[in-house]
VEXDREN-2710 file (C-alpha; in Angstrom, 1 decimal):
% VEXDREN-2710
k/r/px/py/pz
1/MET/-1.2/18.2/-31.2
2/ILE/1.3/20.2/-29.3
3/LEU/4.9/20.9/-30.4
4/GLN/7.7/21.9/-28.1
5/ALA/7.9/25.7/-27.8
6/ASP/11.1/27.7/-28.0
7/ARG/13.1/25.0/-29.7
8/GLU/13.9/24.4/-33.3
9/ILE/11.1/22.5/-35.0
10/PHE/11.8/19.4/-37.1
11/ILE/9.2/18.0/-39.4
12/CYS/10.2/14.5/-40.6
13/GLY/8.6/11.9/-42.9
14/THR/8.9/10.0/-46.2
15/GLY/8.2/11.2/-49.7
16/THR/9.3/10.7/-53.3
17/PRO/13.1/10.6/-53.5
18/GLY/14.7/13.6/-55.3
19/THR/11.5/15.8/-55.1
20/SER/11.0/18.9/-53.0
21/VAL/9.0/18.9/-49.8
22/GLU/7.5/22.1/-48.5
23/VAL/6.3/22.8/-45.0
24/ILE/4.1/25.8/-44.2
25/LEU/3.2/26.9/-40.7
26/GLN/0.3/29.4/-40.5
27/SER/-1.5/31.1/-37.7
28/GLU/-5.2/30.6/-37.2
29/TYR/-5.8/33.8/-39.0
30/GLY/-4.1/32.6/-42.1
31/LYS/-0.8/34.5/-41.7
32/THR/2.2/32.5/-42.8
33/VAL/4.6/32.2/-39.8
34/SER/7.2/30.0/-41.6
35/ARG/7.7/28.3/-45.0
36/GLU/10.6/25.9/-45.5
37/THR/11.6/23.6/-48.4
38/GLU/14.0/20.6/-48.5
39/LYS/14.8/17.8/-50.9
40/VAL/13.7/14.3/-50.1
41/ARG/16.7/12.0/-49.8
42/GLU/17.4/9.0/-51.9
43/SER/16.2/6.9/-49.0
44/GLY/12.8/8.6/-49.3
45/TYR/13.3/10.3/-45.9
46/PHE/13.0/14.0/-45.4
47/GLU/13.7/16.4/-42.5
48/VAL/12.6/20.0/-42.6
49/SER/13.9/22.5/-40.0
50/MET/11.8/25.5/-38.9
51/PRO/12.4/28.4/-36.5
52/PRO/11.2/28.1/-32.9
53/VAL/7.8/29.4/-31.9
54/ARG/7.0/30.8/-28.5
55/GLY/4.6/28.9/-26.3
56/GLY/1.1/30.1/-25.9
57/TYR/-2.6/29.5/-26.7
58/ASP/-2.6/30.6/-30.3
59/SER/-3.6/27.8/-32.7
60/TYR/-1.7/27.1/-35.9
61/SER/-2.0/24.9/-39.0
62/LEU/0.8/22.8/-40.4
63/THR/0.8/21.8/-44.1
64/VAL/3.3/19.4/-45.8
65/ILE/3.3/19.3/-49.6
66/ASN/5.3/16.8/-51.7
67/ASN/4.9/15.8/-55.3
68/GLY/1.3/16.9/-55.5
69/ASP/0.3/15.3/-52.2
70/GLU/-0.7/17.4/-49.3
71/ILE/-1.3/16.7/-45.6
72/SER/-2.7/19.4/-43.3
73/LEU/-2.9/19.4/-39.5
74/THR/-5.0/22.0/-37.6
75/ASP/-5.3/23.0/-34.0
76/VAL/-1.5/22.8/-33.5
77/LEU/-0.3/24.4/-30.3
78/PHE/3.2/25.2/-28.9
79/GLY/4.0/24.4/-25.3
80/GLU/5.8/21.8/-23.2
81/VAL/6.2/18.3/-24.5
82/TRP/7.4/15.3/-22.4
83/ILE/7.9/11.6/-23.3
84/ALA/6.3/9.1/-20.8
85/SER/7.8/5.6/-21.1
86/GLY/8.1/2.4/-19.1
87/GLN/6.1/-0.7/-18.4
88/SER/2.6/-1.5/-17.0
89/ASN/2.4/1.0/-14.1
90/MET/3.3/3.8/-16.5
91/GLU/1.1/2.3/-19.2
92/TYR/-1.9/2.0/-16.7
93/LYS/-4.6/4.1/-18.4
94/LEU/-6.4/7.0/-16.9
95/ARG/-9.7/5.3/-17.7
96/HIS/-8.9/2.5/-15.2
97/ALA/-7.4/4.8/-12.5
98/MET/-9.2/5.5/-9.3
99/GLU/-9.4/8.6/-7.1
100/LYS/-8.7/8.4/-3.3
101/ASP/-12.4/8.9/-2.7
102/GLY/-13.3/5.8/-4.6
103/ARG/-14.5/7.5/-7.8
104/TYR/-13.1/6.7/-11.3
105/ALA/-10.5/9.3/-12.3
106/LEU/-12.6/10.1/-15.4
107/ASP/-15.6/10.9/-13.2
108/ALA/-13.5/13.5/-11.5
109/LEU/-11.9/14.8/-14.7
110/GLU/-10.9/18.5/-14.7
111/LYS/-11.5/19.4/-18.3
112/ASP/-8.6/21.2/-20.0
113/GLU/-8.3/21.5/-23.7
114/TYR/-4.7/22.7/-23.4
115/LEU/-3.6/19.4/-21.7
116/ARG/-3.1/16.8/-24.4
117/GLY/-1.7/13.4/-24.8
118/MET/-0.7/11.1/-27.7
119/ALA/-0.8/7.3/-27.2
120/PHE/0.3/4.5/-29.4
121/TYR/-2.4/2.2/-27.9
122/PRO/-5.2/1.7/-28.6
123/ASP/-5.4/4.0/-31.6
124/ASN/-1.8/3.9/-32.9
125/GLY/-0.6/7.5/-32.4
126/ARG/-3.8/9.4/-31.9
127/TRP/-3.9/12.7/-30.0
128/TYR/-6.4/13.3/-27.2
129/THR/-7.5/16.5/-25.5
130/GLY/-8.0/16.8/-21.8
131/ASP/-11.5/18.2/-22.1
132/THR/-13.0/14.9/-23.3
133/ARG/-13.2/11.4/-21.7
134/ALA/-11.1/10.1/-24.6
135/VAL/-8.1/11.3/-22.7
136/GLY/-8.7/8.2/-20.6
137/ASN/-6.6/6.3/-23.2
138/VAL/-3.5/8.1/-22.0
139/SER/-1.2/6.9/-19.2
140/ALA/-2.7/8.0/-15.8
141/VAL/0.7/8.9/-14.4
142/ALA/1.5/10.9/-17.5
143/TYR/-1.8/12.7/-17.3
144/TYR/-1.4/13.7/-13.7
145/PHE/2.2/14.8/-14.5
146/ALA/0.9/17.0/-17.3
147/ARG/-1.9/18.4/-15.1
148/GLN/0.7/19.4/-12.4
149/LEU/2.8/21.3/-15.0
150/ARG/-0.4/22.9/-16.3
151/SER/-1.2/24.1/-12.8
152/ARG/2.1/26.1/-12.7
153/LEU/3.0/26.9/-16.3
154/ASP/0.9/29.2/-18.4
155/VAL/1.3/27.2/-21.6
156/PRO/-0.2/24.1/-23.2
157/VAL/1.4/20.8/-22.0
158/ALA/1.5/17.4/-23.8
159/VAL/2.7/14.0/-22.9
160/ILE/3.6/11.3/-25.4
161/ASP/2.5/7.9/-24.0
162/ALA/5.2/5.4/-25.3
163/THR/4.6/2.5/-22.9
164/TYR/4.0/-1.2/-22.9
165/GLY/3.3/-3.6/-20.0
166/GLY/5.6/-6.4/-19.0
167/THR/8.6/-4.9/-20.8
168/ASP/12.2/-5.2/-19.8
169/LEU/14.5/-2.2/-19.8
170/TYR/16.4/-3.6/-22.7
171/ALA/13.2/-3.8/-24.9
172/TRP/13.4/0.0/-25.0
173/MET/17.0/0.1/-26.3
174/ASP/18.5/0.0/-29.7
175/MET/20.9/-2.9/-30.1
176/ALA/23.4/-0.6/-31.8
177/ASP/23.5/1.5/-28.6
178/LEU/23.6/-1.5/-26.3
179/SER/26.7/-2.9/-28.1
180/PHE/28.8/-0.1/-26.4
181/ASN/27.7/-1.2/-22.9
182/ARG/29.6/-4.3/-22.1
183/GLN/28.1/-5.0/-18.6
184/ALA/24.6/-4.6/-19.9
185/LEU/25.3/-6.7/-23.0
186/ASP/26.7/-9.5/-20.9
187/TYR/23.6/-9.5/-18.8
188/VAL/21.3/-9.6/-21.8
189/SER/23.2/-12.4/-23.5
190/SER/22.6/-14.6/-20.4
191/THR/18.8/-14.1/-20.6
192/SER/16.0/-14.6/-23.1
193/ILE/15.3/-10.9/-23.3
194/THR/14.4/-9.6/-26.8
195/ILE/16.3/-6.3/-27.3
196/GLY/14.7/-3.3/-28.9
197/ASP/11.2/-4.6/-29.6
198/TYR/9.5/-1.5/-28.1
199/TYR/12.2/0.8/-29.1
200/ALA/11.3/0.0/-32.7
201/ALA/7.6/0.2/-32.1
202/ARG/7.2/3.1/-29.7
203/ILE/10.4/5.2/-29.7
204/ALA/12.0/5.1/-33.2
205/PRO/8.8/6.4/-35.0
206/LEU/9.2/9.6/-32.9
207/CYS/12.8/10.3/-34.1
208/GLY/13.2/14.0/-34.8
209/MET/10.4/15.1/-32.5
210/ILE/11.7/17.7/-30.0
211/VAL/10.7/17.3/-26.4
212/ARG/11.6/18.9/-23.1
213/GLY/12.3/15.7/-21.3
214/LEU/11.5/12.1/-20.2
215/ILE/9.4/10.7/-17.4
216/TRP/10.2/7.0/-16.7
217/TYR/8.5/4.4/-14.5
218/GLN/9.8/0.9/-15.1
219/GLY/11.7/-1.8/-13.3
220/GLU/9.4/-4.5/-12.1
221/ASN/10.8/-6.7/-14.9
222/ASN/14.4/-5.9/-13.9
223/ILE/13.9/-6.2/-10.1
224/TYR/16.3/-9.1/-9.8
225/ASN/19.1/-7.7/-11.9
226/ASN/22.6/-7.9/-10.6
227/PRO/23.6/-4.7/-8.7
228/GLY/24.8/-1.9/-11.1
229/THR/23.3/-3.6/-14.2
230/TYR/20.1/-1.5/-14.3
231/ARG/22.0/1.7/-13.8
232/GLU/24.4/1.0/-16.6
233/GLY/21.6/0.0/-18.9
234/PHE/19.5/3.0/-18.2
235/GLU/22.5/5.3/-18.8
236/THR/22.7/3.9/-22.3
237/LEU/19.0/4.2/-22.9
238/ARG/18.9/7.8/-21.8
239/ASP/21.8/8.8/-24.0
240/SER/20.0/7.2/-26.9
241/PHE/16.7/9.0/-26.1
242/ALA/18.5/12.3/-25.7
243/TYR/20.0/12.0/-29.2
244/LEU/16.7/11.0/-30.8
245/PHE/14.7/13.8/-29.2
246/GLY/16.8/16.8/-30.1
247/TYR/19.6/17.0/-27.4
248/GLY/22.4/16.0/-29.7
249/SER/25.3/13.6/-29.1
250/GLY/26.6/13.7/-25.5
251/ALA/23.9/16.1/-24.2
252/GLU/21.7/15.1/-21.3
253/MET/17.9/15.2/-21.5
254/PRO/16.0/16.2/-18.4
255/THR/14.7/12.9/-16.9
256/ILE/12.4/12.2/-13.9
257/LEU/12.4/8.6/-12.7
258/SER/9.9/6.9/-10.4
259/HIS/10.8/4.3/-7.9
260/ILE/8.5/1.2/-7.9
261/ALA/5.7/0.4/-5.5
262/PRO/5.8/-2.1/-2.6
263/TYR/5.0/-5.7/-3.6
264/GLY/5.6/-9.2/-2.3
265/TYR/8.5/-10.1/-4.4
266/SER/9.7/-13.7/-3.8
267/ASP/13.2/-13.1/-2.7
268/PRO/13.9/-14.9/0.6
269/LEU/15.3/-11.8/2.5
270/SER/12.5/-9.4/1.3
271/VAL/15.1/-6.8/0.3
272/THR/14.6/-6.6/-3.5
273/LEU/12.7/-3.3/-3.4
274/GLY/15.5/-1.7/-1.3
275/ASN/18.2/-2.9/-3.6
276/PHE/16.4/-1.5/-6.6
277/ALA/15.8/1.8/-4.8
278/GLN/19.5/2.1/-4.5
279/GLU/19.9/1.7/-8.3
280/ILE/17.4/4.5/-9.1
281/ASP/18.9/6.7/-6.4
282/ALA/22.4/6.2/-7.9
283/ILE/21.2/7.3/-11.4
284/ALA/19.7/10.5/-10.0
285/HIS/22.8/11.4/-7.9
286/ALA/25.1/10.7/-10.9
287/HIS/23.3/13.4/-12.9
288/PRO/22.0/16.0/-10.4
289/GLU/21.6/18.8/-12.9
290/THR/19.4/16.8/-15.3
291/THR/17.8/14.0/-13.3
292/GLY/15.2/13.7/-10.6
293/SER/13.7/10.7/-8.9
294/VAL/10.6/10.2/-6.7
295/THR/9.8/7.6/-4.2
296/ILE/6.3/6.2/-4.1
297/TYR/6.1/3.6/-1.3
298/ASP/4.1/6.0/0.7
299/GLU/1.4/6.3/-1.9
300/PRO/-2.0/4.5/-1.4
301/LEU/-1.7/1.0/-2.6
302/ASP/-5.3/0.5/-3.3
303/TYR/-5.8/-2.3/-5.8
304/GLU/-9.6/-2.4/-6.0
305/SER/-11.1/-1.9/-9.5
306/LYS/-14.9/-1.6/-10.0
307/GLU/-14.4/-2.8/-13.6
308/PRO/-14.8/-6.6/-13.5
309/ASN/-13.0/-7.4/-16.7
310/TYR/-9.9/-5.4/-15.9
311/SER/-7.2/-7.0/-13.9
312/CYS/-6.1/-4.8/-11.1
313/ASN/-3.8/-6.5/-8.6
314/ALA/-1.1/-5.9/-6.1
315/LEU/1.6/-5.1/-8.7
316/HIS/-0.6/-2.3/-10.2
317/PRO/-2.0/0.1/-7.6
318/SER/-5.0/1.9/-9.1
319/ILE/-4.4/5.4/-7.6
320/LYS/-1.8/7.1/-9.7
321/GLU/-2.5/10.8/-9.0
322/GLY/0.2/11.1/-6.3
323/ILE/2.9/9.6/-8.5
324/GLY/2.2/12.0/-11.4
325/ILE/2.1/15.0/-9.0
326/LYS/5.4/14.1/-7.5
327/MET/7.0/13.7/-10.9
328/GLY/5.5/17.0/-12.0
329/LYS/6.9/18.8/-8.9
330/SER/10.3/17.3/-9.5
331/ALA/10.2/18.5/-13.1
332/LEU/9.1/22.0/-12.1
333/ALA/12.1/22.3/-9.8
334/LEU/14.6/20.6/-12.2
335/VAL/13.6/22.3/-15.4
336/TYR/11.5/25.3/-14.7
337/GLY/13.2/26.8/-11.7
338/GLU/10.5/26.5/-9.1
339/LYS/11.3/26.1/-5.4
340/GLY/11.3/22.4/-4.5
341/GLU/13.4/19.2/-4.5
342/THR/14.2/17.2/-7.6
343/THR/15.0/14.0/-5.7
344/ALA/13.9/12.1/-2.6
345/PRO/16.0/12.4/0.6
346/SER/18.9/10.1/0.4
347/PHE/21.4/8.7/2.9
348/VAL/24.7/10.7/3.1
349/SER/26.5/9.5/6.2
350/ALA/26.1/7.9/9.7
351/GLU/28.1/8.1/12.9
352/VAL/27.6/6.6/16.3
353/ARG/27.4/8.9/19.4
354/ASP/25.7/8.4/22.7
355/LYS/24.5/4.9/21.9
356/ALA/22.7/6.1/18.8
357/PHE/23.2/6.6/15.1
358/TYR/23.1/10.1/13.8
359/ILE/22.2/9.9/10.1
360/THR/22.4/12.8/7.6
361/PHE/20.4/13.1/4.4
362/ASP/20.5/15.3/1.3
363/HIS/17.5/16.7/-0.7
364/VAL/15.5/17.3/2.5
365/GLY/13.7/20.5/1.2
366/ASP/13.3/22.9/4.1
367/THR/13.6/20.0/6.7
368/LEU/13.0/16.4/7.3
369/ALA/9.6/15.5/8.8
370/ALA/7.4/12.6/9.8
371/GLY/4.9/12.0/7.1
372/ARG/1.9/10.9/9.1
373/ASN/1.4/11.5/12.8
374/GLY/4.7/12.8/14.2
375/ARG/6.1/9.4/14.8
376/ILE/8.8/8.2/12.4
377/TYR/8.4/4.6/11.4
378/GLY/10.7/2.3/9.4
379/PHE/14.1/2.3/11.2
380/THR/15.8/-0.8/12.6
381/ILE/19.2/-1.2/14.2
382/CYS/21.4/-4.0/15.5
383/GLY/24.1/-4.3/18.1
384/THR/27.1/-6.6/18.4
385/ASP/24.9/-9.7/18.2
386/ARG/23.8/-8.5/14.7
387/ILE/20.1/-9.0/15.5
388/PHE/17.9/-6.1/14.3
389/LEU/15.3/-4.5/16.5
390/PRO/12.8/-1.7/15.8
391/ALA/14.3/1.7/16.6
392/GLU/13.0/5.1/17.7
393/ALA/13.9/8.0/15.4
394/GLU/14.0/11.7/16.2
395/ILE/14.7/14.6/13.9
396/VAL/17.5/16.6/15.6
397/ALA/18.5/18.9/12.7
398/PRO/16.9/19.7/9.3
399/ASP/19.0/17.0/7.6
400/THR/19.7/14.7/10.6
401/VAL/17.9/11.9/12.3
402/LYS/18.9/10.3/15.6
403/VAL/18.1/6.5/15.7
404/SER/18.4/4.4/18.8
405/CYS/17.0/1.4/20.7
406/LYS/16.9/1.2/24.5
407/SER/18.1/-2.4/24.6
408/ILE/21.1/-1.7/22.2
409/GLU/24.1/-0.2/23.9
410/ASP/26.6/-0.4/21.0
411/PRO/24.8/0.0/17.6
412/LYS/26.6/-1.5/14.6
413/ALA/24.2/-1.3/11.6
414/VAL/21.0/0.6/10.6
415/MET/18.3/0.1/8.0
416/TYR/15.4/2.2/6.8
417/ALA/12.4/0.9/4.9
418/TYR/14.6/-1.8/3.4
419/ASN/11.8/-4.3/2.8
420/ASN/9.5/-5.2/-0.1
421/MET/6.5/-4.2/2.0
422/ASN/7.4/-0.9/3.5
423/PRO/4.4/1.5/3.2
424/ASP/4.5/2.3/6.9
425/ALA/7.9/4.0/6.7
426/ASP/7.3/7.7/6.7
427/LEU/10.5/9.9/6.9
428/VAL/9.9/12.6/4.3
429/SER/11.3/15.9/3.0
430/SER/9.1/18.9/3.5
431/ILE/8.7/22.2/1.7
432/ASP/6.8/25.2/3.1
433/GLY/5.5/22.9/5.9
434/ALA/4.0/20.3/3.5
435/PRO/5.5/16.7/3.1
436/PHE/6.9/15.9/-0.3
437/LEU/9.0/12.8/-0.9
438/ALA/9.7/9.8/1.3
439/ALA/13.3/9.0/2.0
440/VAL/15.1/6.5/-0.2
441/PRO/15.4/3.1/1.6
442/PHE/19.0/2.3/2.7
443/ALA/21.1/-0.2/4.6
444/PHE/24.3/0.9/6.4
445/GLN/26.9/-1.6/7.5
446/VAL/24.5/-4.5/7.1
447/LEU/26.0/-7.9/6.6
448/ASP/24.6/-10.8/4.6
449/THR/24.7/-12.9/7.7
450/ASP/22.7/-10.5/9.9
451/LYS/19.4/-11.6/11.5
452/TYR/17.0/-8.9/10.7
453/TYR/13.2/-8.4/10.7
454/THR/11.6/-5.2/9.4
455/PRO/8.5/-4.2/11.5
456/GLN/5.3/-4.3/9.6
457/SER/2.3/-1.9/9.7
458/TRP/0.1/-4.2/11.7
459/GLN/2.5/-4.2/14.7
460/PHE/1.8/-0.5/15.5
461/CYS/-2.0/-1.0/15.6
462/ASP/-2.3/2.7/14.5
463/ASP/-4.9/2.3/11.7
464/GLU/-5.8/0.1/8.8
465/VAL/-2.7/-0.1/6.6
466/GLN/-2.5/1.6/3.3
467/TRP/-2.5/-1.5/1.2
468/HIS/-4.6/-4.7/0.8
469/THR/-3.7/-7.7/-1.2
470/LEU/-6.1/-9.8/-3.3
471/SER/-7.3/-12.9/-1.6
472/ASN/-8.3/-16.1/-3.4
473/ASN/-11.9/-15.1/-3.9
474/GLY/-11.1/-11.6/-5.1
475/GLY/-11.8/-9.9/-1.8
476/TYR/-9.3/-8.0/0.4
477/TYR/-7.5/-9.0/3.6
478/PRO/-7.8/-6.5/6.5
479/THR/-4.8/-5.9/8.7
480/TRP/-6.2/-7.7/11.7
481/GLN/-8.9/-10.3/12.1
482/ALA/-10.8/-11.5/15.2
483/ASP/-13.0/-14.5/16.0
484/GLY/-15.6/-13.7/18.6
485/ALA/-15.1/-10.0/18.7
486/SER/-15.4/-6.9/16.5
487/LEU/-12.5/-4.8/15.4
488/SER/-12.1/-1.0/15.1
489/PHE/-9.5/1.6/15.8
490/SER/-9.3/4.0/18.8
491/GLU/-7.3/7.2/19.3
492/GLN/-6.6/6.0/22.9
493/ALA/-3.2/4.7/22.0
494/PHE/-0.3/3.6/24.2
495/LEU/2.1/4.9/21.5
496/GLY/1.5/6.4/18.1
497/SER/-1.9/7.6/16.7
498/GLY/-4.1/4.7/17.5
499/ALA/-4.8/1.3/19.0
500/LEU/-7.0/-1.7/18.2
501/LEU/-10.4/-1.6/20.0
502/LEU/-11.7/-5.1/20.6
503/SER/-15.4/-5.2/21.4
504/PHE/-17.2/-8.4/22.6
505/GLU/-20.7/-9.3/23.7
506/GLY/-22.3/-12.6/24.7
507/THR/-19.1/-14.6/24.6
508/ASP/-16.7/-15.9/27.2
509/SER/-13.6/-16.0/24.9
510/PHE/-12.3/-14.6/21.6
511/THR/-9.1/-14.6/19.6
512/VAL/-7.4/-11.9/17.6
513/GLY/-4.4/-11.8/15.3
514/PRO/-2.7/-10.0/12.4
515/CYS/-3.2/-11.2/8.8
516/LEU/0.1/-12.5/7.8
517/GLN/-0.7/-14.6/4.7
518/PHE/-1.4/-12.8/1.5
519/GLY/-2.8/-14.0/-1.8
520/LYS/-2.9/-17.4/-3.6
521/SER/0.9/-17.8/-3.2
522/GLY/0.6/-17.9/0.6
523/SER/3.5/-15.5/0.9
524/SER/4.1/-14.0/4.3
525/ASP/5.6/-10.8/5.6
526/LEU/7.5/-12.9/8.1
527/LYS/10.0/-14.3/5.6
528/ARG/12.8/-14.9/8.0
529/GLY/10.7/-16.2/10.9
530/TYR/11.5/-15.7/14.5
531/LEU/14.5/-18.0/15.1
532/SER/16.8/-15.2/16.2
533/TYR/14.3/-13.7/18.7
534/SER/13.1/-14.7/22.2
535/GLY/9.5/-13.7/22.2
536/ILE/6.7/-11.3/21.3
537/SER/5.1/-8.7/23.6
538/VAL/1.8/-6.8/23.3
539/MET/0.3/-3.8/25.2
540/THR/-3.4/-4.1/26.4
541/LYS/-5.7/-1.9/28.4
542/GLY/-9.0/-3.2/29.9
543/ASP/-10.5/-5.6/32.4
544/PHE/-8.9/-8.7/30.7
545/LEU/-5.5/-9.7/29.6
546/PRO/-4.5/-12.2/26.9
547/SER/-4.3/-15.6/28.5
548/GLU/-2.0/-17.2/25.8
549/MET/-0.5/-16.7/22.4
550/VAL/-0.7/-19.3/19.7
551/LEU/1.9/-19.5/17.0
552/ILE/0.8/-21.6/14.0
553/GLY/3.4/-23.1/11.7
554/GLU/3.0/-25.1/8.5
555/GLU/2.2/-28.4/10.3
556/SER/2.1/-27.6/14.1
557/GLU/1.6/-24.9/16.6
558/LEU/2.9/-23.5/19.9
559/HIS/0.8/-22.3/22.9
560/ILE/2.7/-19.8/25.1
561/TYR/1.7/-18.3/28.5
562/PRO/2.4/-14.6/29.2
563/GLU/4.5/-12.8/31.8
564/THR/2.9/-9.5/32.6
565/GLU/4.2/-6.1/33.9
566/GLU/2.3/-2.9/34.6
567/ALA/2.9/0.1/32.4
568/GLU/1.6/3.6/32.6
569/ASP/-2.0/4.9/32.5
570/GLY/-3.6/1.4/33.0
571/TRP/-1.7/-0.3/30.2
572/VAL/-0.2/-3.7/30.8
573/LYS/2.6/-5.4/28.8
574/SER/2.2/-9.1/28.2
575/ARG/5.4/-10.9/27.2
576/PHE/5.2/-14.2/25.5
577/LEU/8.6/-15.8/25.6
578/PHE/9.1/-18.7/23.3
579/ASP/10.8/-20.8/26.0
580/ASN/7.6/-20.7/27.9
581/ALA/5.8/-22.8/25.4
582/LYS/3.5/-25.5/27.0
583/GLU/5.1/-28.8/27.6
584/GLY/4.6/-31.4/24.9
585/ALA/4.4/-28.6/22.3
586/ALA/5.7/-29.1/18.8
587/ASP/9.3/-28.5/18.1
588/LEU/10.1/-24.9/18.8
589/LYS/12.4/-24.3/15.8
590/THR/10.1/-25.9/13.3
591/VAL/7.3/-23.5/14.1
592/LEU/9.4/-20.4/14.5
593/ARG/11.1/-21.0/11.1
594/LYS/7.9/-20.1/9.3
595/VAL/5.1/-18.6/11.4
596/LYS/1.9/-18.5/9.3
597/GLU/-0.4/-17.2/11.9
598/ILE/-0.3/-15.4/15.3
599/ARG/-3.4/-15.6/17.6
600/PHE/-3.9/-13.9/21.0
601/VAL/-6.4/-15.6/23.2
602/PHE/-8.7/-13.8/25.6
603/ASP/-11.0/-16.0/27.8
604/GLY/-12.9/-15.9/31.1
605/LEU/-14.8/-12.8/29.8
606/THR/-18.0/-11.3/31.2
607/ALA/-21.1/-10.8/29.0
608/SER/-19.8/-7.7/27.2
609/GLY/-17.0/-5.2/27.2
610/SER/-14.0/-3.9/25.2
611/ILE/-10.2/-4.1/25.3
612/LEU/-7.6/-1.8/23.8
613/MET/-4.5/-3.4/22.2
614/ASP/-1.4/-1.7/20.9
615/GLU/2.3/-2.1/20.0
616/VAL/3.1/-5.7/19.1
617/GLU/6.9/-6.0/19.5
618/ILE/9.5/-8.6/18.7
619/ILE/11.7/-9.3/21.7
620/ARG/15.4/-10.0/21.2
END
């Protein structure tokens, strides 16, 4: 085990009431470092205080003696100790996690006997060392967090895995503490939530243990809470944890929070993730000296698991390394004084100049940057008609981004990454030239009645998107699919880093389209449809142009002819205006209300060839 260094030590337990309990700390060479005695209380509880011990690699033994009974612990180290708590994505064990190269995390284990973890499940409080595969029973995020600290701190590091899947925030709170929070109590009383179940099972047994801080990854069960409720509840939880783990009444314990990953939540506007991001960001900004928060929507959302009996789905990405590293870097800056940022870049202000928004952020590190290929994705703006369009973004100062759209003269509102599926958004802070944390999603001057659509990764045609969602048969949907042609990606792009390369042979026609439907639920990334827009355009380069576009609704479809215009370097823009639908087509509004599939048709082809396709845009 590892105990917190440089802090007073508390050894707690139960014994025979009225008797003495003696605690002896000895070095590995048998020298007594500390010997303390206390009386066991009438309740049977005892608490023995011992002087702090400096962190390092010396091993100690700890012996507790009471009424003739003796318990001895060996291989006790002193270093940095953190609590890791939350629901399933924090609980997700290292033994199930994957590396980016497709290997199991345990197959790439960097053995380290001075990295240790304690987990309540599956062995009810057993300690594991980082030089054996048994450490796979520890939270993957917590393990990578500890590994990041170990890479920078010359002391042992431990994480206490106090997690459980599917748990609500309030399951981790003591009812006695919740009673002082009226807003949270009102929310809980209106639901079927059981308060305190996992507080009693996972947190209360650790009472008296001294730790450096808390890492917290939870919120999927609270994603639909009323605004402000989660923040209020977490404030109460953190105060309770701080008192339990040695910070005293009113003191703040260092805390690193993780945002949650993109997922197809079922809200009709697809903004649940953005709303929750604002809650996490508000907690961090309310306590800047003791709290950090990390965004993770830019992390790989790879859900594949090679273990057939383990459920790995879209809510539980299997690659956890990046999350743990980010939380570790945040802690190193917050607690240990290293250069860096504690929190993701967050919206500060916006003003309109020269037909553009100029938006400032805090926590930018050395400067804001584009996370992938120099092009900033994720911004949309609207004008006086309140219809949002994709926007171009340019970094004009270390903390400022200019956001504009050629067809909007008088911008009125702006959004960034404010969508449940937003892994393409890539504005990040950077430190020493390296990207760090993606900016927190935000919405500025957006109205409930606005007609907005957030661009999705498939529209840019740059590469295969980061995430795949499980299909009915357990396979994975690609970003695009073609019938009669093969798909790949080319660096010969009209805009951005890539374009679709459509290769065909021995056919006179083929169709191609994005994969819009995901999973058994049939949910779509086009939740608001196209009713507010006038058409769709696409850029192509090659000997053939798309002859029509087919929009498939729930019960009928539209066939639309293109209007074309030449662009630069051999590229051609084909514009498919909805009003150009073929005569006798299904009702326009019925199809546009919920588009399930888009297909671009190429016909009149020669025996073989290829076509480049790029930049699918929604036309106002």
